[in-house]
N, C-alpha and C positions, 0 to 999 in steps of 0.2 A: 302478395308480394310479387307483383308483376315485374319489377325491376331486377329481380334476382335470377341469375342464370348460372349454370355450371361453367367453370373455366375450361378452356380447351388446352389440353396438354400439348406441348410441342417443343421444338428446339429453343425458340425465343423465350417461352415461359420457363423452361427448365434452366436456362442461363440466368434469367432474372431472379429466379428463386435461389439459385446458387450464390449470386451476388448478395442477395438479401441475407442469406444464412451466414455469410462472412462479415457482414456489417456489425461493428461493435455497437452494442445497445447503450453503453454508458461510457462517459469520459473517465479515464484513469489518470490519477494524479498521485505523485509521491511528494511528501513534504518532510524535510528534515527538522527535527526538534532538538535544539541544543540547550544544555544547561551550563550556565556560567556562574562559577562560585565567586564570592567576594574576592576582589583584588586580582582576578585572573584577567590577563590581557593578551596572552600569547595563544595563537591558534592551536599549537601542539598540546598545551596543557588543557585547554578547553575541550578538545576532541578526545582527550585521555580520561575525562571524567567518567568514573564507573560507579559513583555514588551521587545521590542528589537529595534534596530536602523533601519532607512530607508534602509540602505545598506544591512542589513540582510534580510529584507523583499524583496528587489530586488533580492538578491541571491536566496532566496527560490522560488520566482515566476519564476525563470529561470529553476528550476528543473523539472517542469511539470505543470499540470493544477490544478486549485482549485477544491477541492472535498468536497461536503457536505456529511459528514459521514453517516447521517441518510438515505439519499436517493441514495447513490452511489451503483451501481449494479455490479461493478467490485471488484477486490481484495482489501481488507481492511487491511491486515497485522495484524489482531488482534484488530484493532480499533473497539470500541463498538458502534453500530448504535444508542443505546439508549442515547448516549451523555455523558457517564461517563468519557470519555477520551477526550472530546472536540467535537465541532460540525463541524469543518472543518479541512482540511489538504491539502496535495498536492499529486497528483497521476500522474504517467507517464506510458504509455504503447506503445509498438510497436509490430511487428509481433513475437518477441522472448521473450519479458519481460513484466511483470506487476510489477510496483514498487509503494508501499505505503510508504510515508514518514511520520514518527512520529516526528512532529516539536514541541519541548518542549514549546516554548512560546505560541503555539496554544492550549496547553493542560491545563486543570484546575489543580490547586495545592491546596492540603490540607496542610496548614502550620503546622498542628498538627502531620503530618506524621514524623516518625523518619526514 
């Protein structure tokens, strides 16, 4: 291995290593998943859905793995670990992406919200 040599530590190397350490290795994406019941047309009623069909639950389960928002150590996509936006959701990751799904029926609704 004639071409291999030790790196020389120094200010430029340390700075480059510091920048590399801060570089995110995967793209982070958040995706909203909305459930619309029959005859729903208004945004307020759609976003207030706290129940859904078995088919919708099956669809959502195929998007990724269940995630406990309070204990998840990966990307949350803005979901609050204190539970204000729900306790669980769906998460997907591979070598290139981390995806947090915001699933409306999993999120609490304040029916007083306008």
